[in-house]
N, C-alpha and C positions, 0 to 999 in steps of 0.2 A: 567531872566524876565519870570514870570509864565503865565499860561493861566487861565482865570476866565470864569465862566459860568454865564451869565446874562439872567434872565427870559425875554422872549419876551412879549411885551405889548399885542399883539394879535397873537395867533397861527394860522398858515395857515390851513384852512380847507382842501385844496387840499393835502398838505403834510401829514396831519393826515390820509387821505384816502390812500395815497400811502405808508405810513409807514409799514403796514402789508405786502404788496407785496415786498417792499425792504428787510424787515426782512426775508421773505421766500427765496428770492434770495440769501441773504448772508448765511443763514443757509444751503442752498443746496450746496454752494461753500465750506463751512467749512466741511460739512459731506462728500462731494466728495473727499476732501483731506484725510479725515479720512479713507474712504473705500479703497483708494489706499494704505495707510499705512498698513491697515489690510490685504491686499491681495485679497479683493473682487473686482468683476467687477462692477464699479460704474454705468455703463449703465444698467446692469441687475438689480442692486439693486433699482435704481430709477424707472425703469419700473414697477417692482413688487410693490414698495412702493407707488408710486404716480399715476400710470396709470392703473394698473391691476384691482384695485377695481371698475373701471368704465367701463370695457370692456364687461362685461356680466351682465345680469339681476340678476342672482343668487348672484354675488359678490356685486352688488349695493344694493340689498335688505338687505344684511348683514351690509352694511354701514348705511342704514337707521335704522337698529336695534340698532347699536352702537351709533348712533347719538342721540337717544331718551334720555338716561340718561344724556349724556353730555349736551344736550340742557336744560333739566330741571334744572340741578344743576347749570350750568353756569349763567342762567338767574337769579336764586335766589341769587347767590353770587355777581353778578354784582351790584345789588341794594345796598348791603352793601358796596362794594368796592367804589362806587361813593359817599357814605356818609362817606368814610374813616373808615369804620368798617371792619377790615380785618379778615374774617372768613376762617381759614385754616383747620377747622375740618369737612368739608363736608363728608370726608371719614367715620368718625365715625357716623355722622348723617345719612348717607346712610345705614350703617350697622344696626343702631337702627330702621330705617324705615323697613328694611327687616325683622328684628326680630318681630316687632309689627305686621306686616302684616301676618307673618307665624304663629302667635299664633292661628288664627282661624282654618286653616286646620290641625294644629298639635293637638289642643285640641278637635276639632270637625271634625274628618276625615270622618264621615258619613253624614255630613250636605250637603244639596242640595239646589239649588235655585239660581236665577240670582242676588241675593243681595250680594253674598259672595265676588266676586272680587271687586265690588265698595267699600264695607266696608273695605276690605284689603288695598286698595289704600288710603282710608281716614285714617285708623289706621297708615299706614306707614308715612303719612305726619305728623300726630300728634306725632308719636314717634320721628321723626327727629327734630321737633320743641321743644319737651321736652328736648332733648339732648342739645339744644342750650340755655336752660333756665339758667343753672348754669354759663356758660361763660358770659351771659348778666348780670346776677345779680352781679357777681364779678367785671365786668367792671364798672357798674354803682355805686355800693356801695363801692367797695374797690379799684377802679381804677386799677384793674389787667389787664394785657395785654390780650386781647381776642385772639391774635395770639398764645401765648403760651398755654393758657387754652384750646382753641379748639383743638390745635394739640395734647396735652396730653390726652384729652378726647377721641380722635380717637384711641389711644393705649388701653385705657380702654375698649372701645367698641369692639375692636378686641378680647380682652381676654374674655369678656362676651360672645361673639359669640362662641369662642372655648369651654368655659365651657358648654354652652347649647348643643353643638353638640357632646360632648363626655360624657355628663351627662344626664339630664332629657329629652332632646328632641331627643336623639339618636335613630335612626331607629333600632329596635331590629332585623329586618330581613335584615339589610343593610350590612352584612358581615364585621362588625366592622369598616366601613367607617364613618368618622365624618360628618354625614348628617341626615336630618330629613326624614320622610316618604315622598313619592311622593304625591303631592297635588291632590285632586280630580278634576274632569273636571270643575266643577262650580267655583273652586278657581283659574282658569286660565283666564287671560285677553284674550278676543276674538281676533282672527286673523283679521287683517285689509286687507291684500292682500293675496288671496288664493295662495297656493303653496309656500309661503315664511313664515319666522318666524316673519315678521313685524306685530305688533299688535296695538290695539287701543291706547296704551300709546303714540304712535307717534302723534296722534291727540291731546291728552292731552298736550303734549310738545309744539305743535304749538299754542294751545289756551293759554297756560301759557306764551308763548312768546308775544302773542298779549296783554295779560293783563299787562305784564311787560312794554311793550311799552306805553300803555295808562297811567299806573301808574307813570312811570318816566318822560314821555314827555308831558303829558296832565293834570295831576292832581296837585293840590296845595300841597298836602302832599309829593308827589315825588319831587316837586320843593324844599320843605323845606329840604329834605334829601340831595339833591345835594348841595344846598347853605350851609347847615350845614357842609358838608365835605370840602367845599372850604374856608369858613370863619366862623369857629365855634364861635368866639367872637362876630361877627356881628349878627349871628342868636340868640345868647344868649341875646344880647341887645334888639333884636326885640321880645323877649319873646318865642322863639322856644325852646323846651326842647331837650337838647343833650341826656339825658337819654332815652327819648322816641325814638329818632332816633336809638340808640344802640339796644334797645329792638326790634323795628320793623325790623331792618336790620338782626339781628341774627335769629329771629323767622321765617322770610320769607325765609332766606337761609336754615335754618334747615328743614322747611316744604318741600321745593323743593327737597332737598337731600333725605329726608325720603320718599317722593313720588316716587322718582326715584328708591330707594331701594325696595319699595313695588312692583313697576312695573317689576323689574328685577326678583324677586322670583316668582311672579305670571305670568311671561311671559316666556322668553326663558329658565329659570332655572327649574321651576316646583317643586322646593324644596329648602330648605335652606342649603347652603353648606359653607364651610370655605372660599373658594375662590370666594365669591359672588360678590365682588366689582370690581376686576381687575384694581384698581387704578383710578376709575372714579372721585372720589372726588378731587384728586390732578390734574388730567388731565383737569378737568373743570376750574381750576384756569387759566391754559394756554388759554383755550377756551375763558374765559371771557375777559382776557386782549388782546388776539389776535383780538377779535371782537371790541376792543376799548371801552369796557363796555357799548356798545349800543345794544339794543335788536335786531336790524336788523343785525348788524355786527356779533353778537354772533350766529345768525342763520347760517351764512355762515361758520364761524370758527368752529362751532360744526360739520358741514358736513365734513370739511377738516380734523379735528382731528379724526373723526370716520373712514375716509378713511385711515388715517395713522395706525389705529389699525388693519384694515383688510389687508392693504398693508404690515404691519409689519409681520403679519402671513405668507403672501405669500412670502415675502423676506426671511424669515427664512427657508422656504421649498425649494424655487427655486434658491435662490442666496446664501444660507449658511450664512445669516446674523444673528448674535447672538441677543437675545432679548434685551440685554443691549444697543445695538447700536440704536434700535428703540427709547428707552427712552432718549438716548443722543440726537437724532434728535429733540424730543419734547422739551427737556430742552434748547437746543441751539436755537430753534425757539423762545422760550419765551425770552431768554437773548437778542437775536438780536432785537426782537420787543421793549423791554424796552429801549435798547440803541437808537433805531430809534426814539421812542416817546420822549425821553429826548432831542434829537436834534430838534424835532419839537417845543418843548416848551421853549428851551433855545438856546442861541447862544454863541459861544466861542469868547472871546476877549483877547487880550494881557494884561498882568498885568498892564502896564503903559498907556494903551489906555483909553482915556476919553469916558465915556458912556453918550450919550445924555439923558436927563431927559424924 
């Protein structure tokens, strides 16, 4: 006699809120066992991983710095995810945003003025959105999977970046390293908190989050996207365009990722390098889902994921944890959350058990 999964008529709001905390607890238990098998001290690892990022202002400021691109990208992706448009290519859109933004200081290294860094951020957003045009076109016109197309275009973006850094944009005085020239002062995003690397991009990320909340929770167009994801046939009957939802979702996600890429090169990096992304585009997927695809939830999940980035660096130094183990923790956290949210939306019944209508 088998077990069936039956969708609940109404999902518990309380359980939906508790799901991320339950997923975190389960992920901690699983990784606790993993660290024992690896021969690491679990107490030392979890202190460095989860607590040390918050014990000093210098560490927490780095958490805020890491939080900025994760928050920007995750808020953009969540809009598409709620419309059932799954953009997996934020990594490539992030890279294109960084490339577009870098074009100004690379081509005009002597330019000065307060207009440079705002224009770089704008160009970055445009570059990320343009990199999402082809997946949107293929999905609408050819019914191609946006999951595969966006993912493959991320690989193309990485190769384009490598070409530029070893070719036309390579710094001739950079000792043969694959990087551009250092950007001039006016091409850098202003510092927000003196004595730290936190910059104005954090304010932009918070404003973007507020806009995402208003758009998805208060606007009719956001309502259309959500309903289109839940019941595409009903929305088509009502005259809502599925193609328009695809275009909006991918372009918004691409713009957000490109903006994050621009803020990274014009902020803590100060130049375009091959390792510009650090996997933000993929980590933002975890952030979006861990936040329940809700703008407020994503605000907290991006803070937590940023702390994992900083805590992972600490754990590698103080507890001898390999970098792969940090990624395993991130991946197991997503898997545990998805399992928890399935149980929120579905219930298990025996194969022969009658299900009330």
